[in-house]
N, C-alpha and C positions, 0 to 999 in steps of 0.2 A: 720451418726455419730455413732461412737463406743465409749462406756464409760466403763472404768475399775474402779470399786469401790474397794479401797485398803483395807478397813475393813468393809465389808458389814453388819456384825451383830452388829456393834457398834452404839451408839447413835450419835456420831460424825463420819461421814464417808467422808474422803477425796477421790477425784476421779480425773482421767485424762480422757480426751476425744480427739478424732481426727476424721477428716472426709474430704471428698472431694466431689465436685459436680459441677453443672453447674449453671450459673447465667445469667439473662438478666438484663442489666443496661443501664442507659442513661448518665453515667458519661462523656463519649466522650473524644475528644481531649483536651489537649495534653497528658493526662494520659493513656487513653484507646482508641483504634481505632475501636473496634467492639462492637456491642450490646451483642453478645454472649461471655461469659467469663467463665473460669474455676475458681473454688475457692478451696483453701486448708485452713484448719483451725485446730486449736488445742487449748486446754484449760485445766485449773486446777480449782478445786472448792472444796467446803466443804458443806456437807449436814448435817443438824441437825435434827434428828428425834424428832419432837415436840410431836407427838402422835403416836399411832401404825400405822395409815394410812396417816399421814401428816408429811411433812418435810419442813423446811426452807432451801433454797439453795442460796449460794453465789458463783459467778463464774467470772473468768477472761478468755477471749478468744482472740486469735490472728487470723486474717483472711487475706489471700492474694488473690487478684483478678488479673488475667492475661489471655491473649488470647493464651498463649503458643506458640507465634511466628507465628500465623496464618496471622497476618497483622502487619504493622508498623505504628506508634510507638507502642511498647509493654513495656511501663514503669511499668505498674502494679500499683495497689493501695493496701496499707497495712493499716489495722485498728486494734485497740485494744478496746475491749468491756468489760465493767464491768456490771454485772447484778445480780439481786437478785429476788427471787420469792418463790412461794409455790408449792410443789409437793404433789399431792393426789394419793395415791396408792389404787387401787381397784382390 
């Protein structure tokens, strides 16, 4: 994953991130035909610096799983994830 922080020195920092990778899954037929899948993902979020070394993070992320045509069917699976958490900087 690569993350670009739009205003890195601000207490409220919006960010964009994107990445690609490999996934092993048991989703199977009819959506996916292989265990090995490629994933593409991207997201947007907001980081609130609560303290000097701690931030609260909220994010929305889209992810697509597909075998890139290695086998049929290759319908793919799309998901949208909303998350929140704490980040500790050291």
